[in-house]
N, C-alpha and C positions, 0 to 999 in steps of 0.2 A: 399338101395338107398343112405343113408348117406355115406356108405363106398365108393360107386362109386363117389359121389360128392367130398369126401375127397381125393380120388385117383386122380381125375381130377385136383383139386386145387393143389395137391402136384406136379403133372407133370408140370403144368403151373409155379409153383414157382421155380422148378428146372431149367426149360427151361429159365425163366427170369434171374435167377442167372447166368446160363452158358452164356447166351447172353451178360450180362453185363461184365462178365469176358473176353469174346472174344473181346469186344470193348475197352479194356484198351490199350491205345497207349503207346508204349515204345520209349525211346530216342526221345522225341518230338522236342528237340532242336539240334539233331545230325546234320541235314542238314544245320543248320545255322552257323556252324563253318566255319571259313575262310579256314582252312587247317586241314587235319587229315591223319593218317597213318594206315597201316595194313600190312598184308602179304597174299600171294596167294599160294595155292596148286592146281595142276591140272594135267590132262592127255593131251597128245598131239598126233596127228597123222601126220607124215611127208609124203608128197606126192611129186611126180615129174610130171610136164607137159613136156613131151618129144616130140621133133620134130626131125625126122630122115632124113638124106639124102636118096633119093630114085631115082636112085641107089646110092651106096656109092661113085661111081666115080664122083658124082656132087661136092664132097668136093675136092677142088684143091690141098689140102695137102695130099690126099690119094695116096700112091705109090703102084700100083698094081703089080709091079715087085718084091716086097719083097717075099721071099720064107719062108714058115713055114712048120713045120712038126707036125701035118698034115697041108695041104695047106690052106692058108687063102682065103678070097673072092676075086673075080675078080671085075673090075671096074663096070661091068654091074649087079652085085649082089646087092640085097637089104638086108642090115643087120639092123634088127629092134630090138629096145629095148623098154621095158615098165616096169612099176612097177608091181611087183609080187602080193603083198598084203599090206594092211595097218597094221603097227605094233605099238601098243601103247607105248608111251614114257612118260616122267615125266617132269613137269615144276614147278619151285619155283620162287617166285618174292616178291619184296617189293612194297607196294602200297603207293603212294604219291598223294593226291587228293587236288586240289585247287578249291574252290568255285568261279565261275565266276558270275553266276546269280542264281536266285531261281531254275531254271531248268537245268543249264549247269554247268558241272565240267570239269576241265582240269586234266587229270590223266597221271602220269609218273610211269611206272611199270618195273624198271630194274630187271633182273633176269637171270636164266639159264634154258636151256631146253636140255634134253637128248633124243635122238631118233635114229632110224635106218630105212633105206630103202633098199629094195632088188630089183635089176634090173634083168630081164630075157631077153634072146635073142632068136632069131629064128635060131641061129647057136650055135654049142657047145662052152662052155665057158672054156677056158684054162687059168689058173693063175699060173705063175711060183713060186709064193710065197707058194702055197699049193701042188706043184707037178704037174705031167702031167695028172692026172685024171680030167675028166670033172666035172663041177659044175652045179647044177640045177639053181642057181642064184648067183649074185654077191652082197655082202653086203656092204653098205656104212653107216658107223656110224657117227653121228654128235653130237657135243656139242656146243650149241649156247650161246653166251652172248647176251641177249635180251635187247633192249632199245626202247620200244614202247611209243609213245606220242599220247594220245587219247582224244577225246571230248566225254563226256557222257551226253546224253540228257535224262532227267528223266520225266516220266509222273507224274501226281498228285498222292500223297500218298493216299492209301485207307487202313485205319486202320494201320496195321503193314506191309503192302506190297506196293512195288513201282516198276513197270516195267521200263525198260530203253533200249536205244540203244546206241551203241558206234561206232565211226569211227575215222580214223586217219592213221598214218603211223608208221613204225618201222624200225630200223636199227639192223641187227644181224651180229655178227662176229662168224664164225665157228672156234673154237680153237682146233678141233680134230687134232691129229698128224697123218699124212698120209705118207706112204712110197714113195720113189722115183719112184717105179715101180708099183703103183696101176693101175688097169685096167682103172678106171674112177676117175679122180680127180675133186674136187670141189674148187671153189674160196672161200676165207675166208669171205669177206664182202658181204652183201646182203641187198637190200632195198625192203620193203613190203608195200602194201596198206592193211588196216585192217578194217573190219566191223563185227559187231556182235550185240547180244542182251542178256539181262539178267534180273534177278528179285531180287530186294532187299527185305530182310525180317528182321525186327527189333526185336531183343530179348531184355530182360531187361538190358543186360550189353554190347552187341555188335551187329553189323549188319553183317549178312551173305548174300552174293550175289552169286547166281549161274549164270554162264555166258558161252555162247558159242561164239567163235570168229573164223572167217576165215582170214587167212593171205595169200595174193596173191603176189608171187615174181615178181618183176619188171625188174630184170636184169638176164642175162644169167649166170648161176652158173657153167658152164662147164669150168674146168681148163685146164692146159697143158696136152698134151699127155704124156704117160709114156716113160721113157728112158730105155736104156739097151736092154735086151733080151725080155722084155714083149711085147706082141702083141699090136699094136697100133690101130687096126681097130675097137676095141670095143668103144673107145672114138671118133675116126674119123668118125664113122657112125652117130654120134649125131650132129645135126645142132644147136639145142637150148635146154637148160635144165633149166627149171624154178622150183623154190622150192615153194611149197604151204604147208600150215600148218593149221590144225584145232585144236583148244585148248578148252577143257572143264575145266573151272576153278571154284574154290571156293575161294572167297575173304572174309577174316575176318578183319573187321575194327571196 
């Protein structure tokens, strides 16, 4: 009986000690700082929202009299393109955070993102840059300079955790070098609306934030049609091409 009582008291003592340890709050004055900095590492997934001409003859710039070997589409044909699959990319950034109020921060996170998108078509893909053989998809690689400006709204802190939401806008410049005869060219500048959510966790010496963010492209990213001998109908079949991005980030501050 004494052994059982001692065991119960020991369990309660260990539980109490563990509970007290769990309630220790770290970096209690961290959010009171006017400004602080950090860095970001993350994964991104680049996506396209594609709107096609249906049929391709709806595009006034399409010339159905052009002759190709093999033959290209006629004005009444529907040439459709879509994203093949999501391919993970990489994002790095610098965090600059300005405290506005107890619950609001203004955040500027300049950085770089690297990613790739593959377009598939319902017609054979011929690219003179890789020979006459057909391709399963057409790869478009991008390297972005990112300039997001966001508002961070934070919930009340619970011990060492604090959920939050973010919203704002971003400007991105694609600095990838493209050939003059790419099948589909993209414009360099792009504007995005951004929204997401995350979770702050406070450690003894730093704060770690896990964050998911959606970036919705606001402008048409389709560039000029290729020149020379490259077939133009792959880009002429696209009416609107918007760039969307999902980023899963770890912020160290």
